[in-house]
C-alpha positions in Angstrom: 0.3 -0.3 -0.2 1.9 3.5 -1.0 2.3 6.0 1.4 0.2 8.8 3.0 0.7 11.4 0.7 1.9 14.3 2.6 -0.8 17.7 2.7 0.6 21.1 2.0 -0.2 23.3 4.4 -2.2 26.8 3.4 -0.8 28.6 6.9 2.4 30.9 5.4 5.6 29.9 7.2 7.5 32.1 9.6 10.1 32.5 6.8 7.5 33.9 4.6 5.8 36.2 7.1 9.3 37.6 8.0 9.9 38.3 3.7 6.9 39.9 3.0 7.3 41.6 6.1 10.6 43.4 5.0 9.0 43.5 1.8 6.2 46.3 2.8 9.1 47.9 5.2 11.2 47.9 2.0 8.1 49.7 -0.3 7.1 52.2 2.7 11.1 53.3 3.1 11.0 53.5 -1.3 7.2 55.0 -1.2 8.8 57.5 1.3 11.5 58.6 -0.8 10.2 59.2 -3.7 8.1 61.2 -1.6 11.2 63.1 -0.2 12.7 63.3 -3.5 9.5 65.1 -5.1 9.1 67.6 -2.2 13.1 68.6 -2.8 12.2 68.8 -6.6 9.3 71.0 -6.0 11.6 73.1 -3.5 14.0 73.4 -5.9 11.9 74.6 -9.0 9.8 77.3 -6.4 13.5 79.1 -6.4 14.9 78.1 -9.8 15.7 80.8 -12.9 13.0 79.6 -15.5 15.4 80.2 -18.3 19.2 78.0 -17.1 16.8 75.8 -14.6 19.2 76.3 -11.9 18.7 78.3 -8.6 20.9 81.4 -8.9 22.3 84.3 -7.7 18.8 86.0 -6.8 17.2 82.7 -6.1 20.0 81.6 -3.4 19.4 84.6 -1.8 14.8 84.6 -1.5 15.7 81.1 -0.2 18.1 82.5 2.4 15.7 85.6 2.8 12.6 82.3 3.9 14.9 80.8 6.0 15.3 83.8 8.1 19.4 83.5 7.1 21.3 86.6 5.4 23.2 84.8 2.4 26.4 85.6 4.1 26.0 82.9 6.5 29.1 81.0 6.6 25.9 78.0 7.2 24.9 79.0 3.0 28.5 77.9 2.2 28.0 74.7 4.2 24.7 74.5 2.6 26.9 74.1 -1.5 29.8 71.6 0.6 26.9 69.6 1.2 25.9 69.9 -2.5 29.1 69.5 -4.1 28.5 72.7 -6.1 30.8 73.6 -8.6 29.9 77.5 -10.0 29.4 80.0 -7.2 26.4 81.0 -6.5 24.0 78.8 -8.2 22.8 75.4 -7.8 21.6 72.4 -10.3 19.0 70.4 -9.9 21.6 67.5 -9.2 23.4 69.2 -7.1 20.2 69.8 -4.6 19.7 66.6 -5.0 22.6 65.3 -3.8 22.1 68.0 -0.7 18.7 67.3 0.1 18.6 64.1 -0.1 21.1 63.7 2.4 19.8 66.2 4.9 16.7 64.7 4.6 15.1 67.8 4.2 11.9 68.5 1.4 10.6 71.6 2.9 11.6 75.1 3.5 11.0 74.8 7.5 12.9 71.5 7.1 15.9 72.4 5.6 16.2 75.5 7.7 16.1 73.1 11.2 18.7 70.9 8.7 21.3 74.0 8.6 22.4 73.7 12.6 22.8 69.8 12.6 24.8 71.1 8.7 27.2 73.5 10.8 28.1 70.6 13.4 28.8 68.0 10.9 31.3 70.3 9.0 33.3 71.5 12.8 33.7 67.9 13.1 38.0 67.7 12.2 37.6 64.3 9.8 35.2 66.9 7.8 36.4 70.7 8.4 39.5 70.4 6.6 37.9 69.4 3.2 35.4 72.2 3.9 38.1 74.0 4.2 39.6 73.0 0.9 36.0 73.5 -1.1 35.3 76.8 0.0 39.0 78.2 -1.7 37.9 75.9 -4.5 34.3 77.7 -4.8 35.2 81.1 -4.6 37.6 80.2 -8.2 34.7 81.7 -10.3 37.4 82.1 -13.4 37.7 79.3 -15.9 41.7 78.2 -14.8 41.7 80.5 -11.9 44.1 78.8 -9.6 44.7 82.3 -7.2 41.9 84.6 -5.4 42.8 88.5 -4.2 43.8 89.3 -1.1 40.2 91.3 -0.3 38.5 87.9 -1.3 40.5 85.9 0.4 40.3 87.9 4.0 36.6 88.0 3.6 36.9 84.1 2.9 39.1 83.2 6.0 37.2 86.1 8.3 33.9 83.4 7.4 34.9 80.4 7.4 38.0 80.6 9.9 36.3 84.0 11.8 34.7 81.8 15.0 37.6 79.5 15.7 40.6 81.4 15.1 39.7 84.4 15.8 43.4 86.2 17.1 44.9 84.6 14.0 42.7 85.2 11.2 42.4 89.1 12.3 46.5 89.2 12.3 46.9 87.4 8.9 44.6 89.4 7.8 45.5 93.2 9.0 48.9 91.4 7.1 47.9 90.7 3.9 46.2 94.3 3.4 49.2 96.2 4.2 51.8 94.4 2.5 52.4 95.1 -1.1 54.8 91.6 -1.6 51.1 89.7 -1.8 48.8 90.1 -4.6 47.2 86.9 -4.1 46.7 83.4 -2.2 46.8 80.2 -3.8 45.6 76.9 -2.6 48.5 75.7 -0.9 49.0 78.9 1.3 45.2 78.7 1.8 45.7 75.5 3.4 49.2 75.8 5.6 47.4 78.6 7.7 44.9 76.4 8.9 47.6 73.8 9.8 49.3 77.1 10.6 46.1 77.8 12.9 45.9 74.2 14.2 49.6 73.6 15.8 51.8 77.0 15.8 51.6 78.0 19.4 49.6 81.6 18.6 50.5 84.5 19.8 53.6 83.1 20.4 54.9 81.9 18.0 57.5 79.5 20.7 56.6 76.1 17.9 57.2 78.0 14.4 60.3 77.3 12.7 61.7 79.0 9.7 63.8 76.2 8.3 60.4 74.0 8.4 58.5 74.1 4.5 55.4 76.7 5.2 55.0 79.1 2.7 56.9 82.9 2.1 53.7 84.2 3.3 53.6 83.1 6.7 57.5 83.3 7.1 56.7 86.7 6.2 53.8 87.3 8.6 55.6 85.7 11.4 58.2 88.0 11.1 56.5 91.0 10.7 54.1 89.4 14.1 57.7 89.2 16.3 58.5 92.0 15.3 55.6 94.1 16.2 55.3 92.0 19.3 59.4 93.2 19.6 59.6 94.9 23.5 61.1 98.1 22.7 64.0 99.4 24.9 63.5 101.7 27.2 
């Protein structure tokens, strides 16, 4: 007599239930993400120039005004960094999506709130150096440009480093404004000034060694500083 066949159970197995749950969660997550992207795109187009298809300087000022943030606020530069924006004063749709998706924002209210968290993110040691280098590149507005004029550098230093290294920035910009040897600053000099602020004892400059590989502009600044603070004879 043949063995009785086993009837297949119609009840779902634990594995099937788990798989179904994962699929539902994934579907809901994808739907929420698509909604978030849609909201972000709508926000972008509400500020974008219809002709260029980009948010231009006028659009950025309108965006800042709606957030209650000055367009010269360092957090707007941080936002450009998060988007990895290429052209100063302009955001493309791709750049906007990159930033808004990373920050998970689709409304002005959420974007304004996200700026505070973005600021904390930038100030971490692993991010700040990258942001600092980006700030210089972002100000290279001409094709093949490699230098930034002294006036713009002083303004940028105040914006990017002023809150962290107030004394160093104030004295270095004072020196740059009165000296006649340097008309522009390049990326290497820019990056070395941050290393100077981070590593050199200030204002005594005791661990600054002129024989080390510092840019000449910093050697000149240190000599000016030492002369400026030299004790006067009675």
